[in-house]
N, C-alpha and C positions, 0 to 999 in steps of 0.2 A: 504494500500500500504506500502511496505517495501523494503529495500535493503538488500540482503543477500550476504555475501561473503563466498566462500568455498576455503579453503587453501588446495591444493592438488587435483590431478586428478587420483589417483589410484582407486582401487575397491571401497573403501568407499566414497571418495569425489565425484568421477564421478557418482556413484549410487545416492548419495544425490542430486547432481545438476540436474540429469535427472528427478528424481521424483519431485523435486521442480517446474520444468517448467510445469508439468502437473497439479499441485495442487494449485498454487498461483493465487490470483485474479489479474485481469488486472491492470497494472500500477506498479507492483512489479518488481524488477530486481534481477537477479542472476549473480554473477561474480565469475568465477573460476580463481584462481591464481595457476599456476604450472610452475616450471622451465623447464619442458619437453614439447616439441612440439608434442610428440607422446604418445599414450596410449599403454601400454604393458600388454598382457595377460601373466603374470609371470609364472603361472604353466606350460606353454608349453616351457619355456626357456630351460628346461632340454633336450627337443628334439632338439632344436637349438644347444645346447652344445655338442651333439654327432653327429652333422651333418645330422640329419634325417629330419629337417624342416628348411627352409630358414627364415631368420629374418623377411622378409616382411610379413610372415604369422602370426606373433605374435604381430605386431605393426600396428597402423594406425594413421594418423594425427588427432589431437583433434579439430583444428580450424573449419573445415567444419561441424563437428557434432554439435558443439556449435552454429555455425551460423544458422544451420537449426532449432535448438530448441530455438533460441532467448536468448542464454546465452552469456554474455560478457566474453571474454577470455583474460587474461593477462599472457603472457609467462614471468614469473618472479618468484623470490623467496621471500617469506615473511621474513622480518627481525625483525619487532617489532609490538607488539600488544599494543594498547592504549585503554583499555576497558572503560575508563572514558573520552575519548576525550583528548583535550589539552587546553592550555590557550586561543587559538583562537576560538575553537569550542567544545561544550560539547558532540557532537555526537561521539560515539566510532569510532576508526579508526585502520587500519593496514597499516604499511609501507611496501612497496615492492620495490625490485630492479630488473629491467628487465634483462633477460638473452638472449633474441633473438638478433641476430646480428645487426639489425637496431637500437636498442635502448639499447644495453648492457651497464649496469652501471647506467642508469638513474633511479631515484627514484620517487615514487609517494605515496601519502597518500590517501588510499581509506576509505571512511566513510561507516559505516554499521549500520543496526539495529539488525541483527543477524549474528553470525559468526559460521562456522563449521570448526574446525581444523582437517583436515584429511591429515596432511603433511607426514604421513608414517615414515619410519625409516631413520636415518642417518647410512650409512654403515661404521662402525667404524673399518676398516682394520687396522688403526694405533694403535689400542690397542694391537696388536701382532706384534712385530718387524718382518719385512720381509714378512708379509701377504699381499696377493692381487695381482692383475694384473698390477697395476700402481706403478712401482718401487719395487714391491715385487717379490716373487718367486713361487706364486701359481696362479691358474686361478679361475674364479668365474662364476656362472650362475645367479647372482642377477639381472643383466640387460641384455637386448637383445644383446647389444654390447659386454658385458663380455662373453656371451654364444658363440658368433661367434668366439672370440679368443680361448675359451676353445675347441671348435670343431677343430680348426686348430692345436692346441697343441696335442690333442688326435690323430688326423690324422697322425701327425709326429711320435708319439710313435708307432702307429700300423704299419707304414711303416718300422720302425726299427725292430719291432718284426718279420715282414715278412722276414727280412734279416737273421733271426736266433738269434738276440739278446734276452736277457732276461731283463725284465723290472718290476719295482714295481710301481704300481699306487695306490695312496691314495686319498680317498674321505671322507669328513666329516666336523667336526666343528673346526674352527681355533682359538677358545677361550673357556674357561671354562664356560662362561655365554651365549653362543650362543642360539638362538632359531631356529625354522624352520628346525629341524632335518629331517622332512619329505622330504624336498628338497634334502638333501644329500642322504637319503635312496633311493629316486627315481634315483638320478644320478648314484650312485654306481652300481645299477642293470642295468641301461641302458648302462653303460660302459662295464659291464660284458657281456651283450647281444651283443654289437658291437664287442667285442673281439672274441666271439664265432662265430659270423657271418663271421668274417675275417679269421677264422681258426687259430688264434694265442693264444687262451686262455691258452693252456698248457705251454706257455712260459711267461705268465704274472702272477705276484703275485698281487692280488687285496685286499686292506685293507680298512676297514671302521673304521675311527678314530672319536670317538664321546665323548661328555661330558655327555651323559646319563650314569647313574650308572649301567643300564642294558638295553639290547636291548628291543625295543618295548615300551620304556618310552614315546618317542616323545614329551617330554615337558608337557605331561598331566598326569604324574604319572602312565602311563600304563593303561590298561583297561582289564576287564573281559568281554567276549562276547560269544555269541552262534555261533558255526560253525558246520553246518550239524547236528544240533540237539544236539550237545554236548557242555558243558561249558568248555572253555579254557581261557587262558590269552594271552595278546599280546607279552609277553616275549617268551613263548614257541612257539607261532605262528611265530614270527620273527626269532628266533634262528633256526627253522627248515628250513626256507627259506635261511638263510645264509649257513647252512650246505649243502643244496641241490645245491646251486650255487657255493660252495667252495670259499666264500668270508670270509676272516678273519676279526675278529672284535676286536678292542681295545676299551674298555669302560671306563668311568670315567676319561677322559683325558682332560687336559688343555694345549693347545699349547702356549708356551711363547716365542718362536723364530723360525723363518724359515730362513735357509741359503740355498744357491744353492745346491739342492740335499739332504738336511738334514732337518728333522723336529725335533725340541727339545720340549719335552712335559713332563708334570708331571702327575702322576696318583693319584687316591684318597688315595692310601696307602702312599703317600708322596715321592715315588721314582721318580727319573728323568731318562728319556730315550732319545735315539736318534733313529730316524727312517729314513733310507736312502730311497730316492724315485727318480723316473724319471719323474713323473707326479703327481700333487696334485691339487685337487679342494677342497678348504677349505672355508666354509662360515664364514663371519665376524660376530661379535656381533653387535646388533642394539642399537642405542641410539636415543633420540629425536633430531629433527633438531634444529639448533642454533637460537632459538627465544628468544627475550627479551620482557619484559613487563614493562610499566611505568604507573603511575597514572596521574591524570590531572595536578598535580603540577610538574611533571617531575621526581618524585622519583621512583627508580627502584623497581618493585614488582614481578620480575621474580620468586623468591623463593616462592611467595604466589600462583602463578598460576601453577607452574611446580614442579615436583619432581626432585630430584638430577639427575636422569637419563635423564632429558630433556623432558620426556613425561608429558602431561598435567593432572593435578588432576581433577577428576570428582566425581560423587556421590558414592564414595567407602569409606570403612573404612581403613584409612591408619595408624591407631594407631599400634605401635609396640607391638607384642605379639608372644609367641612361636608358631611354626608351628602347634602343636597339638590343639591350641586354635582357629586357623583360621577356619571359616566356609564359606559356600556358601553365607551367608548373607553379607559378607564383599565386595562382588563384585558389581560393578555398574549395574544399571538397565536402566537409561535414558541417561547417558554420558553427563549430563549437569554440567557445572562448579558450585561448591558450593558457589562461590563468586560472579559470574555474571550470572544471569539467561538468558542471551541472547547469551551465548557461549556454544558450545558443542565440545567434542573431541571424535573422532570415529576411528575405525580401530587400527592400531598400534600406533596412536598418543596419545591414553589415557594411563595413568599410571596404571598398574595392582596393586592391593593392596598387593599381595604376589605371590609367586611361586605356581604352581600347583604340580609340582614335589617336593619331599622333598629336601630342601636346604641342601647341604653337603659341607664340607671343608676337605682338606687334612690336615695331621698333621702339615704342614707348614703354615696353615691358608689360603691356596688358595681356593677360591670359585669355585667349579666344579659342576654346576647344571644348567639344561636348563631353560631359561626364558620362560614364558607362550606364546604360539603361539596365534596370534590374526589376522590371515590373512584369505583370501578366503571368504567362506560363512558367517561366523559371521561378517566380516568387512562390507559386503554388507548389512546385516540385520541392523547393527548399523547405517549405512549411511541412509538407508530408514527410520528408526525410528526417527532419528533426523530431517529429512526432513518433516515427517508427523507432528511432534511436532511443528515445526516452522510454517508450513502452518495452523495448527489449532489455534495457537496463533494469527496469523495475521487475520484469519477469525472470531474467536470467543472471542478474548481478552485474557488477561493475566491469566484468571482463567482456561483456557483450560488445560486439563491434559496431561502431557508428555507421549509419547509412550515409550514402554520398549523393550529392546532386550538383556536381561541379558544372559551371557554365562552360567549361572547356570540353565537356562531353555531351552536355544537354543540347538538343536542338530546340528551335523555337519557330512557331508559325505566327506570322503577323498579318492580320487582314485589316488594311487601312482603308476606311471608307473614302470614296471620292464622290459621294453624292447618294442620297437615299431615294427609294422609289422601287416598287415591286417590278416594274418593267423598264424604268429609266435609271435605276441606281447603278452604281459601279463601285468597285473596290480593287485596290492593289493588293494582291496576295503574295507574300514573300515567306519562304521557308529557308532557314539557315541551319547548318549543322557543321560544327558547333557554334554557339553564340560567340564565345571568345575564340578567335582564330588560333589554330595550332599549326604553325608553319613548319614544324619539325615533321609532322605527320602528313600534311597536305600541301602541295606546291602553292595553292592559292590561299591557304589558311583554313579552307573549309572543304568538306566532301561534296564534290560536284554531282554525285549521285543523288543527293537529297536537296541541295541548295538550288532554289529556282524562284522565278517570279512571273506572275501573270496579272493581267488587269481586265476587268469586264464585269458583266452583270452577275455571273456566277459567284464572283467574290462578294458582291453585296448580299446575295442570298446566304452565303456561308457566314458572313458577319452577323446577319440577322438571326440565323440559327444558333450561333454561339451565344448571342445575347440571351435568348430564352433558355438555352441549355445550362449556361453557367449560373443564371439566377435560380433555376430549379436546383442545381447542385448546392448553391450557397444556402438555400432554404433548408437543406438537409432532408429533402423529401425522399420517399422510398426509392432505393437504388442509387442514391446520389453518389455513393462511393465507387460505382462502376463507370462514372463519367471521368475521362482522363483530366489531369490537371491542366 
């Protein structure tokens, strides 16, 4: 018997919690701590953000799901990890602060035998002056609430276009170190699709502003793949889509300030620019959530457990070395803390050992390079692997081998919407194997037998199917465990 605490109820944490409930021996407990009362299928926020899907179809309440599966739920945010316990009790603990209206501000210390940190990202809009929907001058699709506001703003712009006005719409990355370029890629083409459907595309200038050094990088250094029997690369593939849809692209950009109607940015050549806009959806950079850590004596050990980014250190090689010397072996396999063998960090919560895309700086010293993506399918695989590792430890003892879910062996399927509609929709479907390139094993870094890309209506149907399938899975409905991560 053991007590497991899971911090976070996103894809990774929620997946781990559900799998634990079906694998643990009777008498063990699973407690999920999340500041949010609802689960959000984030990949579909882009459809909410263009007004094609209501918010209620991408969220559902967590409490009923956890009650049905015997999981204890705390609507709270974790503030402190005490991996050695405290002076009163040697059992490890985590301090939480409640966020629900009935207990807001109350604190509790939860004891655990095993901890999974799946806290996800802190949306760091504040790293760029004027960025974001809360006090800034841009919209977002990072949360369902943000996406609703984005849809309202887009609707207003389309109404003005219908009156004959000309407008500039900008979509992309709001900082040089952003990740999740795929979400911006999806959103810009959904905006393009809606403008065409409204009959106003000819009066709109649509611009994709990204920190990628070239289109098709997506934070994974780009990829070579098979398309219709021919070998091509993601840069050519992506550029052709931009030309076809008449979407302008500005690459290698770091946004350093946003004012009403103006984006100020720097490019990799060191030049500074101003871009006037009437609508902008710019993603923020991610950081780890604000967690502290203390040893049993009360000495702070935050720097020991966490990287400067706020993400947790795991079984990776964090030694500094030139990009050319990094290899796939640097990446974590089990996501277990190197200092405490009862702690795991999964999904966005773990600290990557290095970038996948080549790190670059402008002549001014500004870092302009995508951070590694760790969302979606790999997050689910990490959460499941950590859950199995814990279950095996409880059932078979400390000698049980950890399960692995390395991004250097995992493949990932990405279906990026390029416009919704049962007969008019489209999506770019990409499969890569592995996610982190292994250039020692494959000449191109990835297995060309599995790495490929296509675009068309079938991709839209696939994304729509995945939407309903994964919400069904996340609700823990009958047979959920048979749906792949």
